[in-house]
Structure formats: structure tokens, C-alpha cells
C-alpha positions in Angstrom: 5.0 27.6 -24.4 6.4 29.0 -21.1 9.8 28.2 -19.7 10.4 26.6 -16.3 12.0 28.8 -13.8 14.3 26.7 -11.6 14.2 29.0 -8.6 10.4 28.8 -8.6 10.5 25.1 -9.0 12.8 24.8 -6.0 10.6 27.1 -4.0 7.5 25.0 -4.7 9.4 21.9 -3.7 10.5 23.3 -0.4 6.9 24.5 0.2 5.6 21.0 -0.4 8.2 19.5 1.9 7.4 21.9 4.7 3.6 21.2 4.3 4.4 17.5 4.4 6.4 17.8 7.6 3.7 19.9 9.2 1.1 17.3 8.3 3.2 14.5 9.8 3.7 16.5 13.0 -0.1 17.1 13.2 -0.7 13.4 12.7 1.7 12.7 15.6 4.4 11.1 13.4 7.0 13.7 13.7 10.7 13.0 13.4 10.9 13.1 17.2 9.9 9.4 17.3 12.3 6.9 15.9 10.3 3.8 16.8 8.7 1.6 14.3 4.9 2.3 14.4 4.0 -1.0 12.7 3.0 0.6 9.5 6.4 0.6 8.0 7.5 4.1 9.2 10.6 4.6 11.2 11.3 8.1 12.6 8.6 9.6 10.3 10.1 8.2 7.1 7.7 5.8 5.4 9.1 2.4 4.5 7.6 1.3 1.1 8.9 -2.2 1.3 7.4 -2.8 4.7 4.1 -1.4 3.6 4.0 -3.6 0.6 5.1 -6.7 2.6 2.3 -6.0 5.2 -0.3 -5.7 2.4 0.8 -8.9 0.8 0.7 -10.7 4.2 -2.9 -9.5 4.7 -4.0 -10.7 1.2 -2.3 -14.1 1.9 -4.0 -14.4 5.2 -7.4 -13.6 3.6 -6.8 -16.2 0.9 -5.8 -18.8 3.5 -9.0 -18.1 5.5 -11.1 -18.4 2.4 -9.4 -21.7 1.5 -9.9 -23.0 5.0 -13.6 -22.2 5.0 -14.1 -23.7 1.5 -12.4 -26.9 2.6 -14.5 -27.0 5.8 -17.7 -26.7 3.6 -16.5 -29.4 1.3 -15.9 -31.8 4.3 -19.3 -31.0 5.6 -18.0 -29.3 8.8 -20.1 -26.2 8.1 -23.3 -25.6 6.1 -23.0 -21.8 6.0 -22.4 -21.3 2.2 -23.0 -17.5 2.6 -19.9 -17.0 4.8 -17.8 -19.2 2.5 -18.8 -17.2 -0.6 -18.3 -13.9 1.2 -14.8 -14.9 2.3 -14.0 -16.2 -1.2 -15.1 -12.8 -2.7 -13.0 -10.9 -0.2 -9.9 -13.0 -1.1 -10.6 -12.5 -4.8 -11.0 -8.7 -4.4 -7.8 -8.5 -2.4 -5.9 -10.5 -5.0 -7.3 -8.4 -7.9 -6.3 -5.2 -6.0 -2.8 -6.5 -5.5 -2.6 -7.4 -9.1 -3.7 -3.9 -10.2 -1.2 -2.3 -7.8 1.6 -4.4 -9.2 0.6 -3.5 -12.8 0.6 0.2 -11.9 4.0 -0.1 -10.2 5.5 -1.8 -13.3 4.0 0.8 -15.5 5.5 3.6 -13.4 8.9 1.8 -13.4 8.9 1.5 -17.2 7.9 5.2 -17.5 10.8 6.2 -15.3 13.3 4.0 -17.1 12.2 5.4 -20.4 12.7 9.0 -19.4 15.5 10.8 -21.2 18.3 11.9 -18.9 
């Protein structure tokens, strides 16, 4: 087994950070901004909490829309069962995706907490 060279590891880290900064500048999200772009990034630094909150709000809105269409169908206000079922499937898919992301985050948290120091 080979040993890890700390200087090579630091060099690789700085190379990755430089490439990341270059990609952000190329995407137009360089550190020159400082304004919130609506996606949870302030000054080129991504805000994980805002991104998760935004995703949860979108899933909640989709579920509310599906519920509203289902209730309208049950009341007899609409006879388009296809759109009702499509919206319900979209809401279900969004919920399942959110659940899987949560499970992966919990798994990653547990892995990090169980790492030896």
C-alpha cells in the first residue's frame, strides 16, 4: 500500500479549488457579485440551507396542486382524470425524491460522525 504525500494532497486541493473558481467565473457567478441570485448563492458561495428550503417549497407546492385537483375532481368541478393523475404522480415523484435525498444526507452524516479523529 502506498503512503499519502501531504504536499501532493494539498496541491491537488488547491488545483480543484482553482478549477472551481474558474468554472464559477465562466458561469457568471464570480465573487464580484454579492447579491442573492435566488438559488441560494450569495457572492458565489452556495447556501445549502436555502437550496434545500427552496426544493422543499417546490415539492410542497406540487403536492398542494395535486391535492387541489383531486378535490376538484371529487366535487365534480372537472372531469379531466388524466391531468389529476399526472399531477398526483408528479407530487408522488417529488416526495419520493425528497425522501431519498433525506436518506442519503442522514447516511452521509452518520458516516462522518463515525469517522475516527
